[in-house]
C-alpha positions in Angstrom: 97.7 111.2 78.1 98.1 114.8 79.0 101.5 114.2 81.0 102.5 112.3 78.6 102.1 114.7 75.4 102.0 118.1 77.7 104.6 117.6 81.0 107.1 114.6 79.0 109.8 115.7 81.6 107.1 115.3 84.4 106.0 112.0 83.2 108.1 109.3 84.6 108.7 110.6 88.0 104.5 110.5 88.2 103.7 107.2 86.9 106.9 105.8 89.1 104.6 107.3 92.2 101.2 105.9 90.8 102.6 102.7 90.2 104.3 102.6 93.4 101.5 103.3 95.7 98.9 100.7 93.6 101.6 97.8 94.3 101.4 99.2 97.8 97.8 99.0 97.5 98.1 95.7 96.4 100.4 94.6 99.5 97.3 95.8 101.5 94.6 93.7 99.8 96.4 90.5 100.1 97.8 90.6 103.6 94.3 92.7 104.9 91.4 92.1 102.9 88.5 94.3 103.9 84.4 93.8 103.5 83.1 97.2 102.3 80.1 99.0 104.3 78.0 97.7 101.4 77.9 94.3 101.9 77.1 94.4 105.2 73.5 93.2 106.5 70.9 96.2 105.8 70.1 96.4 109.4 73.3 98.3 109.5 72.5 101.0 107.6 74.2 100.4 104.1 72.1 100.7 100.8 74.8 98.9 98.3 73.8 101.7 95.1 75.0 100.1 92.4 73.1 96.7 93.9 70.2 98.7 94.2 69.8 100.4 90.3 71.6 96.9 88.8 68.9 96.7 86.9 69.4 100.0 85.3 71.9 99.5 81.8 75.0 97.8 82.0 75.9 97.4 85.5 75.7 94.6 87.0 74.9 93.6 91.4 78.0 92.2 91.8 81.3 93.9 92.9 80.1 97.2 91.4 81.4 95.5 87.9 80.1 95.6 84.3 77.1 92.5 84.2 78.7 89.1 83.9 82.5 90.4 84.9 81.7 90.7 89.1 82.9 87.0 89.6 86.4 88.5 88.2 86.9 91.3 90.7 88.1 91.4 94.0 84.9 92.4 96.5 86.9 92.0 99.4 90.0 95.0 99.0 88.4 98.3 100.5 91.7 99.2 102.6 93.2 101.3 101.5 90.7 102.9 98.8 92.9 103.4 95.3 89.9 104.8 94.1 90.5 107.8 96.7 94.7 107.3 96.2 94.3 107.7 92.8 92.0 110.2 92.3 94.5 111.9 94.6 97.1 111.5 92.4 95.4 113.5 89.8 94.2 116.3 91.7 98.1 116.8 92.3 99.1 116.5 88.8 96.3 119.0 87.6 97.3 121.4 90.6 100.8 120.9 90.2 101.4 121.3 86.3 97.6 122.9 85.1 98.5 126.5 84.1 94.6 128.1 84.4 92.4 128.4 87.9 89.9 126.1 86.5 92.4 123.2 86.1 93.8 124.0 90.0 90.4 124.2 91.2 89.9 120.8 89.5 93.0 118.9 90.9 91.1 120.3 94.5 87.7 119.2 94.0 88.0 115.7 92.1 90.0 114.0 94.9 86.8 115.6 97.2 84.0 114.5 95.3 85.1 110.5 94.7 85.4 110.7 98.4 82.2 111.5 98.7 80.9 109.4 96.5 82.2 106.4 97.4 81.4 106.6 100.7 78.3 107.7 99.7 78.1 104.5 97.9 78.7 102.4 100.5 82.3 101.4 98.4 84.0 102.4 101.4 84.7 103.8 104.9 86.4 106.9 105.9 89.3 105.0 107.3 89.7 103.5 104.0 89.7 106.6 102.4 92.5 108.0 104.8 94.1 104.8 103.7 94.6 105.5 100.7 95.6 109.3 100.8 98.5 107.6 103.0 99.1 104.4 100.8 99.4 108.0 98.0 101.7 109.6 100.0 104.3 106.1 100.8 104.4 105.8 97.4 105.9 109.5 96.5 108.6 108.6 99.6 109.3 105.9 97.4 109.4 106.2 94.1 112.4 108.1 93.8 114.1 105.2 95.7 112.6 103.1 93.5 113.8 105.4 89.8 117.1 105.6 90.8 117.4 101.5 91.4 116.5 101.4 88.1 118.3 103.6 86.6 121.3 101.9 88.5 120.3 98.6 86.8 119.9 100.1 83.1 123.5 101.5 83.2 124.8 98.4 84.5 123.1 96.6 81.6 124.3 99.3 79.1 127.7 98.8 80.3 127.6 95.1 80.3 125.9 95.5 76.9 128.5 98.1 75.5 132.0 95.6 77.2 130.4 92.3 75.2 130.4 94.6 71.9 133.7 94.7 72.0 133.2 97.8 72.7 134.5 98.7 75.4 132.7 99.6 79.0 131.1 103.1 79.7 131.5 103.4 75.7 128.1 103.4 75.5 125.0 105.2 76.8 122.0 104.3 77.4 119.3 105.3 75.0 116.7 108.9 76.4 113.8 107.6 78.3 110.6 108.8 77.5 110.7 111.7 80.1 113.8 113.2 79.2 114.0 112.7 75.4 110.9 112.4 74.6 112.1 109.0 72.6 111.7 104.7 73.1 115.3 104.3 71.1 118.1 106.8 70.4 116.4 108.8 67.0 112.8 107.7 67.2 110.3 109.9 68.2 107.2 109.7 69.8 104.5 110.9 66.8 103.4 114.5 68.2 105.6 115.2 71.2 108.1 117.2 71.5 111.4 117.1 72.6 112.6 117.7 76.1 114.4 121.1 74.7 110.8 122.3 74.2 108.5 121.0 76.7 110.8 120.4 80.2 109.1 123.5 81.6 107.0 124.4 79.1 105.9 128.2 80.5 104.6 129.4 77.7 102.0 127.2 76.6 98.8 127.2 78.4 97.8 123.5 80.3 94.5 122.9 77.2 
């Protein structure tokens, strides 16, 4: 939401990066189901922290999910760790687009703290965390290519629609995308969001 409202010119690329990396993670879960250390026998020395304290609050002992929802989760989705991957994405966004030292410090601390927590609670091995970071790296490289394909398809669809409407190919422009003109359709601004002309760099307004 912060990127969408305060750094709208960068939102689309950041969203594409997150989606591409998540898709790669889902492929990994499907092709390589991996047991987290918390499901091993206690003789291996790991403690399922959430199961150990499941009598408190609304969390159950199954898959670290809210009570009664454990059956809807995939307990063999430890490799790669998207806990770490998503936290790394958040950290990069805070570091890159934050304006204050505190924001940048949070950008460094958050993914590191998340890595410690998921390993300390026996949800992931170190290798899972490394794989999560690698997936984010791969998603970063894949996202620009995916966006170019989407833009090419959108341009083709608009030209086709223009031709079918009788206006001639190339005479009908595509509606601005959210990350560009802050519009869903021509003339329709999102409430509370500034236009790209004032939000593209936003160098004069500190992050909140």
